[in-house]
N, C-alpha and C positions, 0 to 999 in steps of 0.2 A: 611732634612725633615725626620720625624720618619718613619721607615719602619714597615709596618703592613701587616697582612695576614688574610684571612678568614679561619676558621676551623669549619666545620659543614658538614652535608650531602648536596648533591646537591639539593635535594628536599627542605630542610630547607632554603637554600640560595634563591632558586627561590620563595619560599612562602613569605619570610620576606624582602628580599633586592631587591626592584625594582630599575629601572634605576636611578630614582631621588635620592634614598638613596645612591647608589653606587657613583653617581657623587658627592654627599656631602662628602662622606668618602674620595674620591680621592682629594677633595679640602683641606682636613685636613692632610692627611698622604700619604706617598708613598705606595700605596696598591698593593701588589703582584697580578699578574694575577691568575685567577682560584680559586678553592676552595679545601682546604685540608680536606680529609676525612680519611686519614691514615697518621700518623706521620712518619712511616718507610720510610726513604729516602726522606722525604719532605725537601725543601730548607728553613730551619729555622734559619740558623746561624746568619743572619743579622736582624731577626725579633725582634722588641722591644715590639710590641703590637699585641695581637691576638683578633680578633672579632669572637666570637664563637657562636654556635647555636645548635639546636637539632642535634644529631648525631656526635658531636665532640668527637674524641677519648680521652681516659684518658691522662691527662698531668702528666704522671708519671716520675720517675727519668730518665728513658731512653729517653723519649721525650724531657725532659728539658735539658739533656746533649747535645742534638742536637740543642738546642736553648739557647746558653749561654748569649745572650743579652736580652732575654725576661723579661720584667718588669711589664706588665699589661695584664689583660684579661677583655674584655668587652663582657658579655654574652647577646645575643639578645632574650633570653627566661627567664624562671623563675629560677628553681632549677639548681645549679651548681654541685650537688653531683656526677653526672655521670662522670665529667671530671676534676674538680679541686681536686687534691689529696693532701695528706700531704706534698708531695715533693714541691708543689707550695707554701704552707705556709712556709715551711723551707727555701725556696729561698727568701721569702719576696715579692713575686709577689702581686701586688695590683689587687683586683678583684671587679667587680661590675656586676649587672645583671638587667634585665628589669622586675624583679618580681613585682615591684610596678605598672608598666603599665599592666602586665598580671592580676593583682588583679582586675582591673576595670571591665572587662566583667564577671568574676566569681561572683563578688558582684552584678552586674546588673541581672544576671541570678537568683541569690538567692533571690533578692528583688522581682523579677517577680513571682517566684514560691511561695514565702510566701503569696503574695497578691492573687494569683490565687487559692491557696489551701484554703485560708480563705473563699472565695466565692464559693468554691467547683466547680470551673469553668469547669475543665476537666471532672469530673464525671457527672455534669449536662448537659454538651454538648453531652456527649456520650448517656445519656438517652434521650435527645431531638432528637438526630438523629434517635433513634429507635422508640420512642413513637410519636414524632411530635405533642406533646401537650405542650403548654406553661405552665410554672409553675404559680400557683396562688401566686403572689408575696406577698400577705398579709398573706399567710399561711406558708411561709418559716420559718423553725425553728429558734429560737433565737441563736442557736450555729453556725449559718452560718453568715459570714461577718468578717470584719477586725476591727471593732470598739472595742478598748481596749483589743484586744487579747494579749496574753503574748508570746513573742518570746525569746527563749533562744539561745544564741550564744556560742558554745563550742570552745573556744580559741580566745584570742584577738590577733590573728595573723594579718599580713598585710591585708589579705582578710577579716577576722572577723571584724577588725576595720572599714574597708570600708563599710561593710554591715551595721554596727551600724550607720555610718554616713548617709547612704541612707535611713535608717528607720526613721530618726529623724522627717521628716515632717508629718509622719503618726500617727494616734491616737493609738499607740501601747505601751505596757509595754515591756521594753527590759531588759533582764537579761544576764549576761555574767559569764562564768567560765573560769579561766586561773590560774593555780597554780603559775605562774611566774609574774602575773600582778594583782595588787590590786585596781587600780583606772583607770577606762576607762570612759571617758566623754560620757554621754548619755546613760549609762547602769548601772544597779545595779549589783555589784559583789555578787555572791552566790557560795555555794559549789556545787560539781558535782551532788550529789544526788538531791539537791534542784532544780537544773536547770531542771532535767528531770521530777521531780514531779510537778513543777509549770507551765511548759511551754505548750502552745497549739501547738507551733512549736519549734522544736529543729533543729538548723542548725549547721552542723559539719564542722569546719574549722581547726582542729588540724593537723599538719604535721604527716606523718607516721614515727615514730621513734620506736626503740625497746620497749620503755616504753609505747607507745600509741597503739601498736598493740592489737586489741581486747578491747580497752578502753571502747567503748560503749558496755557494757556487757549485757548478758541476764537479769540480775537483773535490770539494768538501763532501758532497753527497757520495761521490765515488769512493771516498776513504772510509765510509761507515762500515761497521762490522756486518757480516752476513746476518740477515734477519733482524737487524737493528730497526728501531722505530723512530720516525721523525714526526714530531707533533708541532703544529703551527697554529697558535691562537693570536698571532700578532697581525701581520698583513701579508697577503699573498705575494706581493711584489718583493718581499724580503728574500725570497728564494727563487732559484732557477727552476721553474715549474716543468719545463720540458725535460730537463735532466732528471728531475724527480719522477716524472711519468715513465721514463725509460728504466730507471732503477726499480721502481715498483712493478712495472709491467713484466720485467724479467724475473720477478720473484726474489730479487736479491735483498731488498729491504721492504718495510711496511711504512705506511704513513697514516696519520690522523690529522685531517685538515678542517679547521673551523672557519678558515678564510682562504680565498683563492683570488687569482688575478686573471680575468675579472670576476666579480661576483654579479651574476651567476655564470659559471662556465658555459661555453657554447654546447649545444646538445650533443655534438659528435666528439666531444673531448674524451680522450682515452681514460682519464681519471674517473669518469662516471662509472665505467663498467669494470674497473680494475678491482679484483677481489682482494688485493693487498692494500686497498685504500678505503678509509672511512671518511666521508665528507659530511659534515654537519653544517646547517645553514646559519652560520655566524650567531650561534646561540649561547656561547660561553659567557658573554657579558650579562649584565643585569636584565632580567625579564620577569614578567609576572609579579609575584609578591616581593621579588628582590628589589623592585623599584622603591619599595619602602625604605630600604637602607640608604639609597641615594637621597631621598627626601629628608630623612632624619638627619643626615650629615649636613645638608644644606640649611635646614632650620637651625641646627646648632651653630653653624658658622654665622648666620644672620644674627642670632642672639649674642654671640661674642662681639661681633662688630658694633652692634647697636649699643652694647654696654661699654664700648671703648677698650675692649681687651684684645683687639686684633684677631686675625684669622688663625685657626689652629693649623690649617693646611694652605698657607699662602703660596702663590706661584710668583716667580720672579723672572724678569726679562732675561737675565743672563743664563737662565736654565732652559729657555724655550727651545734652544737648538739641540737639546738632549732628551726631550720628552715627546711623547706622542701628541 
């Protein structure tokens, strides 16, 4: 039976791998006892498969030298950048992750925020709590609502595509910009500037790479329609946060931010008290019972690999520069 081990923080293991998941893994592989959170001195010589998670140490040349039989990594979270190094690719180690499973709750969060922002639910609920007077529903302005609003998706990433899929049943116009993709089913491809100029909502799903840092610039933010909404579930550094704070502070646009730069913002940052901004604590990704989806995908990948069928969601070296 293939020898396997868990490599992640103890907290990650407790959150993602319940007793049922561990039992399934033990039915597929000879799983070492305990969790490895430091490769120094770890018993890796016989390990052929690592099941990794948040907090996994880097699999660098030193770690791999202690694991001469390692052939595959199954990551129970999304990005593998923190631990899969060039040494892994040089060795020819096969890698997969649960990024597709983690995309689901992020896309669901995004869909919810798009629809809530169109109805101005959060702002109107806040006003209702203070005034305790019901809106005259016949006098609600025509720019409130979700009928034929234009939603722009920045990046046809795994999450971006999932958002586009979830938006399909709704009466919305959907635009997408991705310099590497020209055809996305259900969305009209447009240039970056056009995406910001035409959209009532722009949802950011681009990974943070050297070339995407500050991609959502002051100029793009300044080109957004009055009362447009900017949603960011990617990384805070993808956008010019100072320019965003000025635009929301003046009341020209609104923003929904599940990520900021840094996390957490300093106490005196103007975005904290801006009534045109909703900040959530990086909660869009898998949490609570959603961890079960990550675990299920990881177990399925282990089963496929052990059976000799290869991974259903393999990661490749030549794609690492384009993904989170």
